[in-house]
mmCIF file of the protein (N, C-alpha, C, O) and its ligand, coordinates in Angstrom:
data_MODEL
# 
_entry.id   MODEL 
# 
loop_
_entity.id 
_entity.type 
_entity.pdbx_number_of_molecules 
1 polymer     1 
2 non-polymer 1 
# 
_entity_poly.entity_id                      1 
_entity_poly.type                           'polypeptide(L)' 
_entity_poly.nstd_linkage                   no 
_entity_poly.nstd_monomer                   no 
_entity_poly.pdbx_seq_one_letter_code       MKCSVCGKEIETTFLGKINGNYVKSAGKAYSVCSSCFKVNKETIKTKINK 
_entity_poly.pdbx_seq_one_letter_code_can   MKCSVCGKEIETTFLGKINGNYVKSAGKAYSVCSSCFKVNKETIKTKINK 
_entity_poly.pdbx_strand_id                 A 
# 
loop_
_entity_poly_seq.entity_id 
_entity_poly_seq.num 
_entity_poly_seq.mon_id 
_entity_poly_seq.hetero 
1 1  MET n 
1 2  LYS n 
1 3  CYS n 
1 4  SER n 
1 5  VAL n 
1 6  CYS n 
1 7  GLY n 
1 8  LYS n 
1 9  GLU n 
1 10 ILE n 
1 11 GLU n 
1 12 THR n 
1 13 THR n 
1 14 PHE n 
1 15 LEU n 
1 16 GLY n 
1 17 LYS n 
1 18 ILE n 
1 19 ASN n 
1 20 GLY n 
1 21 ASN n 
1 22 TYR n 
1 23 VAL n 
1 24 LYS n 
1 25 SER n 
1 26 ALA n 
1 27 GLY n 
1 28 LYS n 
1 29 ALA n 
1 30 TYR n 
1 31 SER n 
1 32 VAL n 
1 33 CYS n 
1 34 SER n 
1 35 SER n 
1 36 CYS n 
1 37 PHE n 
1 38 LYS n 
1 39 VAL n 
1 40 ASN n 
1 41 LYS n 
1 42 GLU n 
1 43 THR n 
1 44 ILE n 
1 45 LYS n 
1 46 THR n 
1 47 LYS n 
1 48 ILE n 
1 49 ASN n 
1 50 LYS n 
# 
loop_
_struct_asym.id 
_struct_asym.entity_id 
A 1 
B 2 
# 
loop_
_chem_comp.id 
_chem_comp.type 
_chem_comp.mon_nstd_flag 
ALA 'L-peptide linking' y 
ASN 'L-peptide linking' y 
CYS 'L-peptide linking' y 
GLU 'L-peptide linking' y 
GLY 'peptide linking'   y 
ILE 'L-peptide linking' y 
LEU 'L-peptide linking' y 
LYS 'L-peptide linking' y 
MET 'L-peptide linking' y 
PHE 'L-peptide linking' y 
SER 'L-peptide linking' y 
THR 'L-peptide linking' y 
TYR 'L-peptide linking' y 
VAL 'L-peptide linking' y 
ZN  non-polymer         . 
# 
_pdbx_entity_nonpoly.entity_id   2 
_pdbx_entity_nonpoly.name        ? 
_pdbx_entity_nonpoly.comp_id     ZN 
# 
_pdbx_nonpoly_scheme.asym_id         B 
_pdbx_nonpoly_scheme.entity_id       2 
_pdbx_nonpoly_scheme.mon_id          ZN 
_pdbx_nonpoly_scheme.ndb_seq_num     1 
_pdbx_nonpoly_scheme.pdb_seq_num     101 
_pdbx_nonpoly_scheme.auth_seq_num    101 
_pdbx_nonpoly_scheme.pdb_mon_id      ZN 
_pdbx_nonpoly_scheme.auth_mon_id     ZN 
_pdbx_nonpoly_scheme.pdb_strand_id   A 
_pdbx_nonpoly_scheme.pdb_ins_code    . 
# 
loop_
_atom_site.group_PDB 
_atom_site.id 
_atom_site.type_symbol 
_atom_site.label_atom_id 
_atom_site.label_alt_id 
_atom_site.label_comp_id 
_atom_site.label_asym_id 
_atom_site.label_entity_id 
_atom_site.label_seq_id 
_atom_site.pdbx_PDB_ins_code 
_atom_site.Cartn_x 
_atom_site.Cartn_y 
_atom_site.Cartn_z 
_atom_site.occupancy 
_atom_site.B_iso_or_equiv 
_atom_site.pdbx_formal_charge 
_atom_site.auth_seq_id 
_atom_site.auth_comp_id 
_atom_site.auth_asym_id 
_atom_site.auth_atom_id 
_atom_site.pdbx_PDB_model_num 
ATOM   1   N  N  . MET A 1 1  ? 109.935 120.750 -154.137 1.00 0.00 ? 1   MET A N  1 
ATOM   2   C  CA . MET A 1 1  ? 108.666 120.476 -154.714 1.00 0.00 ? 1   MET A CA 1 
ATOM   3   C  C  . MET A 1 1  ? 108.008 119.221 -154.177 1.00 0.00 ? 1   MET A C  1 
ATOM   4   O  O  . MET A 1 1  ? 108.516 118.107 -154.308 1.00 0.00 ? 1   MET A O  1 
ATOM   5   N  N  . LYS A 1 2  ? 106.835 119.454 -153.555 1.00 0.00 ? 2   LYS A N  1 
ATOM   6   C  CA . LYS A 1 2  ? 106.150 118.243 -152.933 1.00 0.00 ? 2   LYS A CA 1 
ATOM   7   C  C  . LYS A 1 2  ? 105.038 117.705 -153.811 1.00 0.00 ? 2   LYS A C  1 
ATOM   8   O  O  . LYS A 1 2  ? 104.446 118.429 -154.612 1.00 0.00 ? 2   LYS A O  1 
ATOM   9   N  N  . CYS A 1 3  ? 104.765 116.411 -153.644 1.00 0.00 ? 3   CYS A N  1 
ATOM   10  C  CA . CYS A 1 3  ? 103.682 115.760 -154.406 1.00 0.00 ? 3   CYS A CA 1 
ATOM   11  C  C  . CYS A 1 3  ? 102.379 116.242 -153.801 1.00 0.00 ? 3   CYS A C  1 
ATOM   12  O  O  . CYS A 1 3  ? 102.226 116.191 -152.581 1.00 0.00 ? 3   CYS A O  1 
ATOM   13  N  N  . SER A 1 4  ? 101.471 116.691 -154.574 1.00 0.00 ? 4   SER A N  1 
ATOM   14  C  CA . SER A 1 4  ? 100.168 117.132 -154.062 1.00 0.00 ? 4   SER A CA 1 
ATOM   15  C  C  . SER A 1 4  ? 99.243  116.109 -153.572 1.00 0.00 ? 4   SER A C  1 
ATOM   16  O  O  . SER A 1 4  ? 98.251  116.415 -152.911 1.00 0.00 ? 4   SER A O  1 
ATOM   17  N  N  . VAL A 1 5  ? 99.548  114.866 -153.887 1.00 0.00 ? 5   VAL A N  1 
ATOM   18  C  CA . VAL A 1 5  ? 98.748  113.730 -153.418 1.00 0.00 ? 5   VAL A CA 1 
ATOM   19  C  C  . VAL A 1 5  ? 99.240  113.074 -152.164 1.00 0.00 ? 5   VAL A C  1 
ATOM   20  O  O  . VAL A 1 5  ? 98.492  112.929 -151.198 1.00 0.00 ? 5   VAL A O  1 
ATOM   21  N  N  . CYS A 1 6  ? 100.500 112.671 -152.165 1.00 0.00 ? 6   CYS A N  1 
ATOM   22  C  CA . CYS A 1 6  ? 101.003 111.939 -151.019 1.00 0.00 ? 6   CYS A CA 1 
ATOM   23  C  C  . CYS A 1 6  ? 101.878 112.863 -150.083 1.00 0.00 ? 6   CYS A C  1 
ATOM   24  O  O  . CYS A 1 6  ? 102.189 112.454 -148.964 1.00 0.00 ? 6   CYS A O  1 
ATOM   25  N  N  . GLY A 1 7  ? 102.273 114.091 -150.528 1.00 0.00 ? 7   GLY A N  1 
ATOM   26  C  CA . GLY A 1 7  ? 103.065 114.980 -149.787 1.00 0.00 ? 7   GLY A CA 1 
ATOM   27  C  C  . GLY A 1 7  ? 104.503 114.741 -149.660 1.00 0.00 ? 7   GLY A C  1 
ATOM   28  O  O  . GLY A 1 7  ? 105.232 115.450 -148.967 1.00 0.00 ? 7   GLY A O  1 
ATOM   29  N  N  . LYS A 1 8  ? 104.927 113.664 -150.385 1.00 0.00 ? 8   LYS A N  1 
ATOM   30  C  CA . LYS A 1 8  ? 106.415 113.360 -150.338 1.00 0.00 ? 8   LYS A CA 1 
ATOM   31  C  C  . LYS A 1 8  ? 107.139 114.271 -151.274 1.00 0.00 ? 8   LYS A C  1 
ATOM   32  O  O  . LYS A 1 8  ? 106.590 114.771 -152.255 1.00 0.00 ? 8   LYS A O  1 
ATOM   33  N  N  . GLU A 1 9  ? 108.474 114.488 -150.924 1.00 0.00 ? 9   GLU A N  1 
ATOM   34  C  CA . GLU A 1 9  ? 109.237 115.315 -151.789 1.00 0.00 ? 9   GLU A CA 1 
ATOM   35  C  C  . GLU A 1 9  ? 109.491 114.626 -153.112 1.00 0.00 ? 9   GLU A C  1 
ATOM   36  O  O  . GLU A 1 9  ? 109.803 113.437 -153.188 1.00 0.00 ? 9   GLU A O  1 
ATOM   37  N  N  . ILE A 1 10 ? 109.345 115.415 -154.132 1.00 0.00 ? 10  ILE A N  1 
ATOM   38  C  CA . ILE A 1 10 ? 109.658 114.878 -155.478 1.00 0.00 ? 10  ILE A CA 1 
ATOM   39  C  C  . ILE A 1 10 ? 111.040 115.165 -155.906 1.00 0.00 ? 10  ILE A C  1 
ATOM   40  O  O  . ILE A 1 10 ? 111.502 116.305 -155.868 1.00 0.00 ? 10  ILE A O  1 
ATOM   41  N  N  . GLU A 1 11 ? 111.711 114.120 -156.320 1.00 0.00 ? 11  GLU A N  1 
ATOM   42  C  CA . GLU A 1 11 ? 113.122 114.488 -156.715 1.00 0.00 ? 11  GLU A CA 1 
ATOM   43  C  C  . GLU A 1 11 ? 113.174 115.174 -158.042 1.00 0.00 ? 11  GLU A C  1 
ATOM   44  O  O  . GLU A 1 11 ? 112.310 114.998 -158.900 1.00 0.00 ? 11  GLU A O  1 
ATOM   45  N  N  . THR A 1 12 ? 114.260 116.002 -158.200 1.00 0.00 ? 12  THR A N  1 
ATOM   46  C  CA . THR A 1 12 ? 114.353 116.733 -159.544 1.00 0.00 ? 12  THR A CA 1 
ATOM   47  C  C  . THR A 1 12 ? 115.586 116.168 -160.219 1.00 0.00 ? 12  THR A C  1 
ATOM   48  O  O  . THR A 1 12 ? 116.571 115.779 -159.592 1.00 0.00 ? 12  THR A O  1 
ATOM   49  N  N  . THR A 1 13 ? 115.472 116.148 -161.502 1.00 0.00 ? 13  THR A N  1 
ATOM   50  C  CA . THR A 1 13 ? 116.600 115.668 -162.370 1.00 0.00 ? 13  THR A CA 1 
ATOM   51  C  C  . THR A 1 13 ? 117.638 116.736 -162.439 1.00 0.00 ? 13  THR A C  1 
ATOM   52  O  O  . THR A 1 13 ? 117.433 117.851 -161.960 1.00 0.00 ? 13  THR A O  1 
ATOM   53  N  N  . PHE A 1 14 ? 118.729 116.410 -163.019 1.00 0.00 ? 14  PHE A N  1 
ATOM   54  C  CA . PHE A 1 14 ? 119.844 117.412 -163.261 1.00 0.00 ? 14  PHE A CA 1 
ATOM   55  C  C  . PHE A 1 14 ? 119.360 118.542 -164.212 1.00 0.00 ? 14  PHE A C  1 
ATOM   56  O  O  . PHE A 1 14 ? 119.958 119.617 -164.244 1.00 0.00 ? 14  PHE A O  1 
ATOM   57  N  N  . LEU A 1 15 ? 118.335 118.306 -164.943 1.00 0.00 ? 15  LEU A N  1 
ATOM   58  C  CA . LEU A 1 15 ? 117.866 119.389 -165.816 1.00 0.00 ? 15  LEU A CA 1 
ATOM   59  C  C  . LEU A 1 15 ? 116.835 120.199 -165.188 1.00 0.00 ? 15  LEU A C  1 
ATOM   60  O  O  . LEU A 1 15 ? 116.266 121.084 -165.827 1.00 0.00 ? 15  LEU A O  1 
ATOM   61  N  N  . GLY A 1 16 ? 116.552 119.939 -163.929 1.00 0.00 ? 16  GLY A N  1 
ATOM   62  C  CA . GLY A 1 16 ? 115.623 120.819 -163.172 1.00 0.00 ? 16  GLY A CA 1 
ATOM   63  C  C  . GLY A 1 16 ? 114.133 120.352 -163.397 1.00 0.00 ? 16  GLY A C  1 
ATOM   64  O  O  . GLY A 1 16 ? 113.184 121.033 -163.006 1.00 0.00 ? 16  GLY A O  1 
ATOM   65  N  N  . LYS A 1 17 ? 113.992 119.196 -164.028 1.00 0.00 ? 17  LYS A N  1 
ATOM   66  C  CA . LYS A 1 17 ? 112.607 118.748 -164.138 1.00 0.00 ? 17  LYS A CA 1 
ATOM   67  C  C  . LYS A 1 17 ? 112.245 117.805 -162.976 1.00 0.00 ? 17  LYS A C  1 
ATOM   68  O  O  . LYS A 1 17 ? 113.111 117.129 -162.420 1.00 0.00 ? 17  LYS A O  1 
ATOM   69  N  N  . ILE A 1 18 ? 111.009 117.775 -162.636 1.00 0.00 ? 18  ILE A N  1 
ATOM   70  C  CA . ILE A 1 18 ? 110.605 116.905 -161.563 1.00 0.00 ? 18  ILE A CA 1 
ATOM   71  C  C  . ILE A 1 18 ? 110.451 115.509 -161.957 1.00 0.00 ? 18  ILE A C  1 
ATOM   72  O  O  . ILE A 1 18 ? 110.001 115.237 -163.070 1.00 0.00 ? 18  ILE A O  1 
ATOM   73  N  N  . ASN A 1 19 ? 110.803 114.570 -161.097 1.00 0.00 ? 19  ASN A N  1 
ATOM   74  C  CA . ASN A 1 19 ? 110.554 113.189 -161.354 1.00 0.00 ? 19  ASN A CA 1 
ATOM   75  C  C  . ASN A 1 19 ? 109.201 112.723 -161.104 1.00 0.00 ? 19  ASN A C  1 
ATOM   76  O  O  . ASN A 1 19 ? 108.904 111.867 -160.270 1.00 0.00 ? 19  ASN A O  1 
ATOM   77  N  N  . GLY A 1 20 ? 108.312 113.401 -161.960 1.00 0.00 ? 20  GLY A N  1 
ATOM   78  C  CA . GLY A 1 20 ? 106.872 113.213 -161.817 1.00 0.00 ? 20  GLY A CA 1 
ATOM   79  C  C  . GLY A 1 20 ? 106.159 113.986 -162.903 1.00 0.00 ? 20  GLY A C  1 
ATOM   80  O  O  . GLY A 1 20 ? 106.749 114.273 -163.945 1.00 0.00 ? 20  GLY A O  1 
ATOM   81  N  N  . ASN A 1 21 ? 104.899 114.330 -162.682 1.00 0.00 ? 21  ASN A N  1 
ATOM   82  C  CA . ASN A 1 21 ? 104.123 115.076 -163.700 1.00 0.00 ? 21  ASN A CA 1 
ATOM   83  C  C  . ASN A 1 21 ? 103.365 116.189 -163.123 1.00 0.00 ? 21  ASN A C  1 
ATOM   84  O  O  . ASN A 1 21 ? 103.206 116.252 -161.904 1.00 0.00 ? 21  ASN A O  1 
ATOM   85  N  N  . TYR A 1 22 ? 102.878 117.090 -163.936 1.00 0.00 ? 22  TYR A N  1 
ATOM   86  C  CA . TYR A 1 22 ? 101.985 118.160 -163.463 1.00 0.00 ? 22  TYR A CA 1 
ATOM   87  C  C  . TYR A 1 22 ? 100.568 117.757 -163.919 1.00 0.00 ? 22  TYR A C  1 
ATOM   88  O  O  . TYR A 1 22 ? 100.328 117.366 -165.062 1.00 0.00 ? 22  TYR A O  1 
ATOM   89  N  N  . VAL A 1 23 ? 99.661  117.878 -162.958 1.00 0.00 ? 23  VAL A N  1 
ATOM   90  C  CA . VAL A 1 23 ? 98.275  117.688 -163.297 1.00 0.00 ? 23  VAL A CA 1 
ATOM   91  C  C  . VAL A 1 23 ? 97.503  118.955 -163.128 1.00 0.00 ? 23  VAL A C  1 
ATOM   92  O  O  . VAL A 1 23 ? 97.565  119.595 -162.078 1.00 0.00 ? 23  VAL A O  1 
ATOM   93  N  N  . LYS A 1 24 ? 96.731  119.350 -164.210 1.00 0.00 ? 24  LYS A N  1 
ATOM   94  C  CA . LYS A 1 24 ? 96.003  120.565 -164.033 1.00 0.00 ? 24  LYS A CA 1 
ATOM   95  C  C  . LYS A 1 24 ? 94.644  120.298 -163.439 1.00 0.00 ? 24  LYS A C  1 
ATOM   96  O  O  . LYS A 1 24 ? 93.958  119.363 -163.851 1.00 0.00 ? 24  LYS A O  1 
ATOM   97  N  N  . SER A 1 25 ? 94.253  121.087 -162.497 1.00 0.00 ? 25  SER A N  1 
ATOM   98  C  CA . SER A 1 25 ? 92.976  120.948 -161.855 1.00 0.00 ? 25  SER A CA 1 
ATOM   99  C  C  . SER A 1 25 ? 92.415  122.450 -161.477 1.00 0.00 ? 25  SER A C  1 
ATOM   100 O  O  . SER A 1 25 ? 93.049  123.209 -160.744 1.00 0.00 ? 25  SER A O  1 
ATOM   101 N  N  . ALA A 1 26 ? 91.262  122.752 -162.015 1.00 0.00 ? 26  ALA A N  1 
ATOM   102 C  CA . ALA A 1 26 ? 90.680  124.088 -161.642 1.00 0.00 ? 26  ALA A CA 1 
ATOM   103 C  C  . ALA A 1 26 ? 91.601  125.217 -162.042 1.00 0.00 ? 26  ALA A C  1 
ATOM   104 O  O  . ALA A 1 26 ? 91.698  126.228 -161.346 1.00 0.00 ? 26  ALA A O  1 
ATOM   105 N  N  . GLY A 1 27 ? 92.313  125.036 -163.224 1.00 0.00 ? 27  GLY A N  1 
ATOM   106 C  CA . GLY A 1 27 ? 93.126  126.159 -163.648 1.00 0.00 ? 27  GLY A CA 1 
ATOM   107 C  C  . GLY A 1 27 ? 94.516  126.220 -163.047 1.00 0.00 ? 27  GLY A C  1 
ATOM   108 O  O  . GLY A 1 27 ? 95.349  127.021 -163.470 1.00 0.00 ? 27  GLY A O  1 
ATOM   109 N  N  . LYS A 1 28 ? 94.776  125.339 -162.021 1.00 0.00 ? 28  LYS A N  1 
ATOM   110 C  CA . LYS A 1 28 ? 96.018  125.366 -161.440 1.00 0.00 ? 28  LYS A CA 1 
ATOM   111 C  C  . LYS A 1 28 ? 96.857  124.103 -161.702 1.00 0.00 ? 28  LYS A C  1 
ATOM   112 O  O  . LYS A 1 28 ? 96.248  123.046 -161.871 1.00 0.00 ? 28  LYS A O  1 
ATOM   113 N  N  . ALA A 1 29 ? 98.084  124.117 -161.745 1.00 0.00 ? 29  ALA A N  1 
ATOM   114 C  CA . ALA A 1 29 ? 98.993  122.986 -162.011 1.00 0.00 ? 29  ALA A CA 1 
ATOM   115 C  C  . ALA A 1 29 ? 99.424  122.471 -160.764 1.00 0.00 ? 29  ALA A C  1 
ATOM   116 O  O  . ALA A 1 29 ? 99.933  123.251 -159.959 1.00 0.00 ? 29  ALA A O  1 
ATOM   117 N  N  . TYR A 1 30 ? 99.285  121.184 -160.466 1.00 0.00 ? 30  TYR A N  1 
ATOM   118 C  CA . TYR A 1 30 ? 99.809  120.530 -159.318 1.00 0.00 ? 30  TYR A CA 1 
ATOM   119 C  C  . TYR A 1 30 ? 100.842 119.547 -159.645 1.00 0.00 ? 30  TYR A C  1 
ATOM   120 O  O  . TYR A 1 30 ? 100.705 118.829 -160.635 1.00 0.00 ? 30  TYR A O  1 
ATOM   121 N  N  . SER A 1 31 ? 101.965 119.455 -158.812 1.00 0.00 ? 31  SER A N  1 
ATOM   122 C  CA . SER A 1 31 ? 102.931 118.463 -159.069 1.00 0.00 ? 31  SER A CA 1 
ATOM   123 C  C  . SER A 1 31 ? 102.593 117.136 -158.380 1.00 0.00 ? 31  SER A C  1 
ATOM   124 O  O  . SER A 1 31 ? 102.178 117.059 -157.224 1.00 0.00 ? 31  SER A O  1 
ATOM   125 N  N  . VAL A 1 32 ? 102.808 116.109 -159.193 1.00 0.00 ? 32  VAL A N  1 
ATOM   126 C  CA . VAL A 1 32 ? 102.448 114.775 -158.642 1.00 0.00 ? 32  VAL A CA 1 
ATOM   127 C  C  . VAL A 1 32 ? 103.664 113.902 -158.894 1.00 0.00 ? 32  VAL A C  1 
ATOM   128 O  O  . VAL A 1 32 ? 104.286 114.018 -159.950 1.00 0.00 ? 32  VAL A O  1 
ATOM   129 N  N  . CYS A 1 33 ? 104.016 113.043 -157.969 1.00 0.00 ? 33  CYS A N  1 
ATOM   130 C  CA . CYS A 1 33 ? 105.132 112.231 -158.108 1.00 0.00 ? 33  CYS A CA 1 
ATOM   131 C  C  . CYS A 1 33 ? 104.810 111.046 -159.037 1.00 0.00 ? 33  CYS A C  1 
ATOM   132 O  O  . CYS A 1 33 ? 103.649 110.729 -159.297 1.00 0.00 ? 33  CYS A O  1 
ATOM   133 N  N  . SER A 1 34 ? 105.850 110.429 -159.510 1.00 0.00 ? 34  SER A N  1 
ATOM   134 C  CA . SER A 1 34 ? 105.612 109.451 -160.600 1.00 0.00 ? 34  SER A CA 1 
ATOM   135 C  C  . SER A 1 34 ? 104.855 108.284 -160.132 1.00 0.00 ? 34  SER A C  1 
ATOM   136 O  O  . SER A 1 34 ? 104.119 107.722 -160.942 1.00 0.00 ? 34  SER A O  1 
ATOM   137 N  N  . SER A 1 35 ? 104.944 107.838 -158.902 1.00 0.00 ? 35  SER A N  1 
ATOM   138 C  CA . SER A 1 35 ? 104.253 106.651 -158.326 1.00 0.00 ? 35  SER A CA 1 
ATOM   139 C  C  . SER A 1 35 ? 102.756 107.046 -158.162 1.00 0.00 ? 35  SER A C  1 
ATOM   140 O  O  . SER A 1 35 ? 101.879 106.214 -158.396 1.00 0.00 ? 35  SER A O  1 
ATOM   141 N  N  . CYS A 1 36 ? 102.462 108.308 -157.763 1.00 0.00 ? 36  CYS A N  1 
ATOM   142 C  CA . CYS A 1 36 ? 101.084 108.663 -157.639 1.00 0.00 ? 36  CYS A CA 1 
ATOM   143 C  C  . CYS A 1 36 ? 100.405 108.855 -159.016 1.00 0.00 ? 36  CYS A C  1 
ATOM   144 O  O  . CYS A 1 36 ? 99.210  108.610 -159.178 1.00 0.00 ? 36  CYS A O  1 
ATOM   145 N  N  . PHE A 1 37 ? 101.260 109.328 -160.053 1.00 0.00 ? 37  PHE A N  1 
ATOM   146 C  CA . PHE A 1 37 ? 100.711 109.539 -161.347 1.00 0.00 ? 37  PHE A CA 1 
ATOM   147 C  C  . PHE A 1 37 ? 100.408 108.323 -162.041 1.00 0.00 ? 37  PHE A C  1 
ATOM   148 O  O  . PHE A 1 37 ? 99.724  108.393 -163.062 1.00 0.00 ? 37  PHE A O  1 
ATOM   149 N  N  . LYS A 1 38 ? 100.853 107.141 -161.595 1.00 0.00 ? 38  LYS A N  1 
ATOM   150 C  CA . LYS A 1 38 ? 100.422 105.760 -162.177 1.00 0.00 ? 38  LYS A CA 1 
ATOM   151 C  C  . LYS A 1 38 ? 98.935  105.591 -161.947 1.00 0.00 ? 38  LYS A C  1 
ATOM   152 O  O  . LYS A 1 38 ? 98.218  104.963 -162.726 1.00 0.00 ? 38  LYS A O  1 
ATOM   153 N  N  . VAL A 1 39 ? 98.506  106.176 -160.853 1.00 0.00 ? 39  VAL A N  1 
ATOM   154 C  CA . VAL A 1 39 ? 96.989  106.015 -160.466 1.00 0.00 ? 39  VAL A CA 1 
ATOM   155 C  C  . VAL A 1 39 ? 96.195  106.751 -161.472 1.00 0.00 ? 39  VAL A C  1 
ATOM   156 O  O  . VAL A 1 39 ? 96.677  107.675 -162.126 1.00 0.00 ? 39  VAL A O  1 
ATOM   157 N  N  . ASN A 1 40 ? 95.034  106.360 -161.590 1.00 0.00 ? 40  ASN A N  1 
ATOM   158 C  CA . ASN A 1 40 ? 93.972  107.023 -162.487 1.00 0.00 ? 40  ASN A CA 1 
ATOM   159 C  C  . ASN A 1 40 ? 93.990  108.536 -162.211 1.00 0.00 ? 40  ASN A C  1 
ATOM   160 O  O  . ASN A 1 40 ? 93.986  108.949 -161.051 1.00 0.00 ? 40  ASN A O  1 
ATOM   161 N  N  . LYS A 1 41 ? 94.009  109.405 -163.322 1.00 0.00 ? 41  LYS A N  1 
ATOM   162 C  CA . LYS A 1 41 ? 94.105  110.829 -163.196 1.00 0.00 ? 41  LYS A CA 1 
ATOM   163 C  C  . LYS A 1 41 ? 92.879  111.407 -162.411 1.00 0.00 ? 41  LYS A C  1 
ATOM   164 O  O  . LYS A 1 41 ? 93.000  112.401 -161.696 1.00 0.00 ? 41  LYS A O  1 
ATOM   165 N  N  . GLU A 1 42 ? 91.782  110.791 -162.561 1.00 0.00 ? 42  GLU A N  1 
ATOM   166 C  CA . GLU A 1 42 ? 90.601  111.368 -161.836 1.00 0.00 ? 42  GLU A CA 1 
ATOM   167 C  C  . GLU A 1 42 ? 90.699  111.098 -160.337 1.00 0.00 ? 42  GLU A C  1 
ATOM   168 O  O  . GLU A 1 42 ? 90.161  111.840 -159.515 1.00 0.00 ? 42  GLU A O  1 
ATOM   169 N  N  . THR A 1 43 ? 91.403  110.011 -160.006 1.00 0.00 ? 43  THR A N  1 
ATOM   170 C  CA . THR A 1 43 ? 91.647  109.785 -158.550 1.00 0.00 ? 43  THR A CA 1 
ATOM   171 C  C  . THR A 1 43 ? 92.540  110.808 -157.978 1.00 0.00 ? 43  THR A C  1 
ATOM   172 O  O  . THR A 1 43 ? 92.298  111.318 -156.884 1.00 0.00 ? 43  THR A O  1 
ATOM   173 N  N  . ILE A 1 44 ? 93.621  111.137 -158.729 1.00 0.00 ? 44  ILE A N  1 
ATOM   174 C  CA . ILE A 1 44 ? 94.427  112.233 -158.381 1.00 0.00 ? 44  ILE A CA 1 
ATOM   175 C  C  . ILE A 1 44 ? 93.769  113.518 -158.117 1.00 0.00 ? 44  ILE A C  1 
ATOM   176 O  O  . ILE A 1 44 ? 94.068  114.207 -157.141 1.00 0.00 ? 44  ILE A O  1 
ATOM   177 N  N  . LYS A 1 45 ? 92.856  113.854 -158.998 1.00 0.00 ? 45  LYS A N  1 
ATOM   178 C  CA . LYS A 1 45 ? 92.194  115.093 -158.892 1.00 0.00 ? 45  LYS A CA 1 
ATOM   179 C  C  . LYS A 1 45 ? 91.253  115.197 -157.588 1.00 0.00 ? 45  LYS A C  1 
ATOM   180 O  O  . LYS A 1 45 ? 91.127  116.233 -156.935 1.00 0.00 ? 45  LYS A O  1 
ATOM   181 N  N  . THR A 1 46 ? 90.620  113.996 -157.308 1.00 0.00 ? 46  THR A N  1 
ATOM   182 C  CA . THR A 1 46 ? 89.780  114.049 -156.090 1.00 0.00 ? 46  THR A CA 1 
ATOM   183 C  C  . THR A 1 46 ? 90.640  114.148 -154.924 1.00 0.00 ? 46  THR A C  1 
ATOM   184 O  O  . THR A 1 46 ? 90.186  114.721 -153.934 1.00 0.00 ? 46  THR A O  1 
ATOM   185 N  N  . LYS A 1 47 ? 91.858  113.657 -154.895 1.00 0.00 ? 47  LYS A N  1 
ATOM   186 C  CA . LYS A 1 47 ? 92.743  113.825 -153.754 1.00 0.00 ? 47  LYS A CA 1 
ATOM   187 C  C  . LYS A 1 47 ? 93.233  115.265 -153.658 1.00 0.00 ? 47  LYS A C  1 
ATOM   188 O  O  . LYS A 1 47 ? 93.325  115.822 -152.565 1.00 0.00 ? 47  LYS A O  1 
ATOM   189 N  N  . ILE A 1 48 ? 93.544  115.860 -154.795 1.00 0.00 ? 48  ILE A N  1 
ATOM   190 C  CA . ILE A 1 48 ? 94.063  117.197 -154.751 1.00 0.00 ? 48  ILE A CA 1 
ATOM   191 C  C  . ILE A 1 48 ? 92.928  118.189 -154.203 1.00 0.00 ? 48  ILE A C  1 
ATOM   192 O  O  . ILE A 1 48 ? 93.216  119.165 -153.509 1.00 0.00 ? 48  ILE A O  1 
ATOM   193 N  N  . ASN A 1 49 ? 91.750  117.896 -154.531 1.00 0.00 ? 49  ASN A N  1 
ATOM   194 C  CA . ASN A 1 49 ? 90.600  118.840 -154.260 1.00 0.00 ? 49  ASN A CA 1 
ATOM   195 C  C  . ASN A 1 49 ? 90.139  118.742 -152.827 1.00 0.00 ? 49  ASN A C  1 
ATOM   196 O  O  . ASN A 1 49 ? 89.230  119.450 -152.391 1.00 0.00 ? 49  ASN A O  1 
ATOM   197 N  N  . LYS A 1 50 ? 90.810  117.816 -152.077 1.00 0.00 ? 50  LYS A N  1 
ATOM   198 C  CA . LYS A 1 50 ? 90.295  117.687 -150.675 1.00 0.00 ? 50  LYS A CA 1 
ATOM   199 C  C  . LYS A 1 50 ? 90.605  118.908 -149.888 1.00 0.00 ? 50  LYS A C  1 
ATOM   200 O  O  . LYS A 1 50 ? 90.259  118.988 -148.709 1.00 0.00 ? 50  LYS A O  1 
HETATM 201 ZN ZN . ZN  B 2 .  ? 102.906 111.177 -154.559 1.00 0.00 2 101 ZN  A ZN 1 
# 
């Protein structure tokens, strides 16, 4: 699972959850790593939509 913003591989926990968050944009869910998720959500969406 790669981060939709920075493209880095997102680590998964032993429970299979990603070490990050999902951001919904235009009806799709994008995976975002925890460091990118600290940024404003609107900033993330503009980067995803590029
Ligand atoms: Zn990232």
